[in-house]
C-alpha positions in Angstrom: 320.8 269.0 -10.4 317.2 269.9 -11.0 314.3 268.9 -8.9 312.9 266.7 -11.7 316.1 264.7 -11.7 315.7 263.6 -8.1 315.1 259.8 -7.6 311.6 258.7 -6.6 311.2 257.6 -3.0 308.8 254.7 -3.3 308.1 254.4 0.4 307.1 258.1 0.6 305.0 257.8 -2.5 303.3 254.7 -1.1 302.6 256.6 2.2 301.2 259.6 0.2 299.0 257.3 -1.8 297.8 255.5 1.3 296.9 258.8 3.0 295.1 259.9 -0.2 293.2 256.6 -0.3 292.3 257.0 3.4 291.1 260.6 2.7 288.9 259.4 -0.1 287.3 256.7 2.1 286.8 259.3 4.8 285.0 261.6 2.3 282.7 258.8 1.3 281.8 258.1 4.9 281.4 261.8 5.9 279.6 263.0 2.8 277.2 260.1 2.9 274.1 261.5 4.6 272.9 258.1 5.9 276.3 257.2 7.5 276.7 260.7 8.9 273.2 260.8 10.5 273.5 257.3 12.0 277.0 257.9 13.2 278.3 254.4 12.9 279.9 252.2 10.3 277.2 249.6 9.6 279.5 247.3 7.8 282.1 247.4 10.5 279.4 246.9 13.2 278.0 243.9 11.3 281.5 242.4 10.9 282.1 242.9 14.7 278.8 241.2 15.5 279.7 238.3 13.2 283.2 238.0 14.7 281.7 238.1 18.2 279.3 235.4 17.4 282.1 233.3 15.9 284.2 233.9 19.0 281.3 232.9 21.3 280.7 229.8 19.2 284.4 228.9 19.4 284.4 229.5 23.2 281.3 227.4 23.6 282.8 224.5 21.7 286.1 224.9 23.6 284.3 224.9 26.9 282.3 221.8 25.9 285.5 220.1 24.8 287.2 221.0 28.1 284.1 219.8 30.0 284.1 216.5 28.1 287.8 216.0 28.8 287.3 216.9 32.4 284.5 214.3 32.8 286.6 211.7 31.0 289.6 212.5 33.2 287.5 212.4 36.3 286.2 208.9 35.3 289.7 207.7 34.6 291.0 209.2 37.9 288.1 207.6 39.8 288.8 204.2 38.2 292.5 204.5 39.0 291.8 205.6 42.6 289.5 202.6 43.1 292.1 200.3 41.6 294.8 201.8 43.9 292.6 201.5 46.9 292.0 197.8 46.1 295.7 197.2 45.6 296.5 198.9 48.9 293.9 196.8 50.7 295.3 193.6 49.1 298.8 194.6 50.0 297.7 195.4 53.6 296.0 192.0 53.8 299.1 190.2 52.5 301.3 192.1 55.0 299.0 191.2 57.9 299.1 187.6 56.8 302.9 187.6 56.6 303.1 189.2 60.1 300.7 186.6 61.5 302.7 183.7 60.0 306.3 184.8 60.3 306.6 187.7 62.8 305.3 186.3 66.0 306.6 187.8 69.3 308.1 184.4 70.3 310.4 184.4 67.2 312.2 187.6 68.2 315.8 187.6 69.5 314.9 189.8 72.5 311.9 187.6 73.5 313.7 186.3 76.6 313.8 189.9 78.0 310.0 190.4 78.2 308.8 186.8 78.1 305.9 186.6 80.7 307.0 183.0 81.4 310.7 183.9 81.7 310.9 183.3 85.4 309.3 179.8 85.0 311.8 179.0 82.3 314.8 180.5 84.0 317.5 178.3 85.6 318.6 178.5 89.2 321.1 181.2 90.2 323.9 178.7 90.8 324.3 175.1 89.8 327.9 174.4 90.7 331.2 176.2 91.2 332.1 176.2 87.6 328.8 177.6 86.5 329.6 180.1 83.7 326.8 182.4 84.9 328.7 183.2 88.1 330.4 186.5 87.9 333.4 188.1 89.7 331.5 188.8 92.9 330.6 185.2 93.2 334.1 184.3 94.3 333.9 181.2 92.2 336.3 182.4 89.6 339.2 184.9 89.9 341.0 187.2 87.5 343.3 185.4 85.2 341.6 182.1 85.7 339.9 181.8 82.4 339.6 178.1 82.1 336.7 178.1 79.7 338.1 180.8 77.4 338.5 178.6 74.4 335.1 177.1 74.8 333.6 180.6 75.4 335.4 182.0 72.2 334.2 179.0 70.3 330.7 179.4 71.6 330.8 183.1 70.7 332.1 182.4 67.2 329.3 179.8 66.7 326.8 182.3 68.1 328.1 185.0 65.7 327.8 182.6 62.8 324.3 181.7 63.9 323.4 185.4 64.0 324.9 186.0 60.6 322.9 183.0 59.2 319.7 184.3 60.8 320.3 187.7 59.4 321.0 186.3 55.9 317.9 184.1 56.2 315.8 187.1 57.4 317.2 189.2 54.5 316.5 186.4 52.0 313.0 185.8 53.5 312.3 189.6 53.2 313.4 189.6 49.6 311.2 186.5 48.9 308.3 188.3 50.6 308.9 191.4 48.6 309.1 189.3 45.4 305.9 187.5 46.4 304.2 190.9 47.1 305.3 192.1 43.7 304.0 189.0 42.0 300.7 189.3 43.9 300.4 192.9 42.8 301.2 192.0 39.2 298.7 189.2 39.3 296.1 191.5 40.8 296.7 194.0 38.1 296.4 191.3 35.4 293.2 190.1 37.0 291.7 193.6 37.1 292.7 194.2 33.4 291.2 190.8 32.5 288.0 191.7 34.5 287.8 195.1 32.7 288.1 193.3 29.3 285.5 190.8 30.4 283.2 193.6 31.5 283.7 195.4 28.2 283.0 192.2 26.2 279.9 191.5 28.4 278.7 195.1 27.8 279.2 194.7 24.0 277.4 191.3 24.1 274.6 192.9 26.1 274.3 195.8 23.7 274.3 193.4 20.8 271.5 191.3 22.5 269.5 194.5 23.1 269.9 195.6 19.5 268.7 192.1 18.3 265.8 192.2 20.8 264.8 195.7 19.6 265.0 194.6 16.0 262.8 191.5 16.7 260.4 193.7 18.7 260.2 196.2 15.8 259.6 193.4 13.3 256.9 191.9 15.5 255.2 195.3 15.8 255.4 195.8 12.0 253.8 192.4 11.5 251.1 193.3 14.0 250.5 196.6 12.4 250.2 195.0 9.0 247.8 192.4 10.3 245.7 195.1 12.0 245.6 197.1 8.8 244.5 194.0 6.9 241.8 193.2 9.4 240.6 196.8 9.5 240.4 196.9 5.7 238.5 193.6 5.7 236.2 195.0 8.4 235.6 198.2 6.4 234.8 196.2 3.3 232.3 194.1 5.2 230.7 197.2 6.7 230.4 198.8 3.3 228.8 195.7 1.8 226.4 195.5 4.7 225.5 199.2 4.4 224.9 198.8 0.6 222.6 195.8 1.3 220.7 197.8 4.0 220.2 200.7 1.6 219.0 198.5 -1.2 216.5 196.5 0.8 215.6 199.1 3.4 212.6 201.3 3.8 214.3 204.4 2.4 214.8 203.2 -1.2 211.5 201.2 -1.1 209.7 204.5 -0.3 207.6 203.1 2.6 205.5 206.1 3.8 205.1 204.7 7.3 208.8 205.1 8.1 208.5 208.9 7.9 205.9 209.0 10.7 207.5 210.7 13.8 207.0 209.3 17.3 206.3 212.9 18.6 203.0 213.3 16.8 201.1 212.7 13.6 201.8 216.3 12.4 205.6 215.7 12.6 207.8 213.7 10.2 211.4 212.4 10.1 213.2 214.5 7.5 215.7 211.9 6.3 212.8 209.4 5.7 210.1 211.7 4.3 209.1 211.0 0.6 206.7 213.9 -0.2 203.5 215.6 0.8 199.9 214.7 0.3 197.6 216.6 -2.2 195.8 218.3 0.7 199.1 219.6 2.0 200.1 220.8 -1.5 196.8 222.7 -1.8 197.3 224.4 1.6 200.8 225.4 0.5 199.4 226.9 -2.7 196.9 229.0 -0.8 199.6 230.2 1.5 201.8 231.1 -1.4 198.9 233.1 -3.0 198.3 235.0 0.2 201.9 235.8 0.5 202.0 237.0 -3.1 199.1 239.4 -2.4 200.8 240.6 0.7 204.1 241.2 -1.2 202.2 243.1 -3.9 200.7 245.4 -1.3 204.1 246.0 0.3 205.6 246.7 -3.1 202.9 249.4 -3.9 203.6 251.0 -0.5 207.3 250.9 -1.2 206.8 252.7 -4.6 204.7 255.4 -2.9 207.4 255.9 -0.3 210.1 256.0 -2.9 208.3 258.7 -4.9 207.9 260.8 -1.8 211.7 260.4 -1.1 212.5 261.4 -4.7 210.4 264.5 -4.4 212.1 265.5 -1.2 215.5 264.8 -2.7 214.7 267.0 -5.8 213.7 269.9 -3.5 216.9 269.4 -1.4 218.9 269.3 -4.6 217.4 272.6 -5.9 218.1 274.3 -2.5 221.7 272.9 -2.5 222.2 274.2 -6.0 221.2 277.7 -4.9 223.5 277.5 -1.9 226.4 276.3 -4.1 225.8 279.3 -6.5 225.9 281.7 -3.6 229.0 280.1 -2.2 230.7 280.2 -5.7 229.9 283.9 -6.0 231.4 284.6 -2.5 234.5 282.4 -3.3 235.1 284.4 -6.6 234.9 287.6 -4.6 237.4 286.4 -2.0 239.8 285.1 -4.7 239.6 288.6 -6.5 240.4 290.3 -3.2 243.2 287.8 -2.5 244.7 288.4 -6.0 244.7 292.1 -5.5 246.5 291.6 -2.1 249.0 289.2 -3.7 249.8 291.8 -6.5 250.3 294.5 -3.9 252.6 292.2 -1.8 254.5 291.1 -5.0 255.1 294.8 -5.9 256.3 295.5 -2.4 258.6 292.4 -2.4 260.0 293.4 -5.8 260.8 296.8 -4.6 262.4 295.4 -1.5 264.4 292.9 -3.5 265.6 295.7 -5.9 266.6 297.8 -2.9 268.6 294.8 -1.4 270.3 294.0 -4.8 271.2 297.5 -5.7 271.8 299.1 -2.3 272.7 296.4 0.2 274.3 293.4 -1.7 276.7 295.2 -3.9 279.3 292.4 -4.0 277.4 289.0 -4.5 279.5 285.8 -4.1 280.3 283.8 -7.2 280.1 280.0 -7.8 283.8 279.7 -7.0 283.2 280.9 -3.5 280.8 278.0 -2.8 283.0 275.4 -4.6 285.7 275.7 -1.9 283.5 274.1 0.8 283.2 270.3 1.4 286.4 269.5 -0.5 288.2 267.7 2.4 287.3 266.0 5.6 289.5 268.0 7.9 
């Protein structure tokens, strides 16, 4: 069986292809000068920053949600705690009332043992010989002489029945009291729920009333603003009409010369009311202008003489500079000639050195195939 007939292992082929793809990606990263110099994967760093920001945003929203739930749970727990405290106080009040009404010390069976008035209520130690309170040591009744046995047993049976009745009544009364306490608790809970509903409804009505009041207030403010705008527009129109009338019939458009006279002296005028100069003032201005023209002419002539002198000096400096430039050009050509001779000498020496290196030293120069073996893999 030849090697070409072996079945293809797709898992191994996929692994080889994956490694080849990873090697190509590594080449693109390593042979990229920018990525190699910076030393980090910019795209991966940006993706990490984006993922971190998303995680921080998710954590912030999660914490805010937990905080809101905690605040809501605290409010609910506080309301339930208040309601439980009120129920416990109501139950304690009902219990105290029941004790005050039905559990007085005088109603107890053992009250005769520690009654403070027991001695006053007690009977004498002996009334007659057949007194049932007399015991054996009284010598009023001997062993075997149980004359009141039947009556005593009857009395004991009646007393037992009375005790059973009292216990049943007490148990029934306790059950009734418990039922009453349960009914009071349920009524209190219904009352609290109804009060909560009433408070919610009152809050909704209050909020609706506030919204209506706010809407009415905004409407009143809007009407007031429109009225103010209308009054302001009417006032501006009246002011404009008044200003137009003042300009038409005032001293400015009528050109009254007296309105331009200043209060600070006869030689001063008010600029916004002045309508022009007198002929004497115009003649004085013309004379001043002529004097200024003659002065400007004299300055112009002096400026021309000064410019001619500057031109003469500039021409002399230009001729001197031209001579200096010619001398510098001659020296530069001489230096370039000497430098060219030196460069030819150095080129001859370098050529001789290169021929010596090529013929005597580097007798086996590397080919292009030698350099092509580098930078082919990343390992």
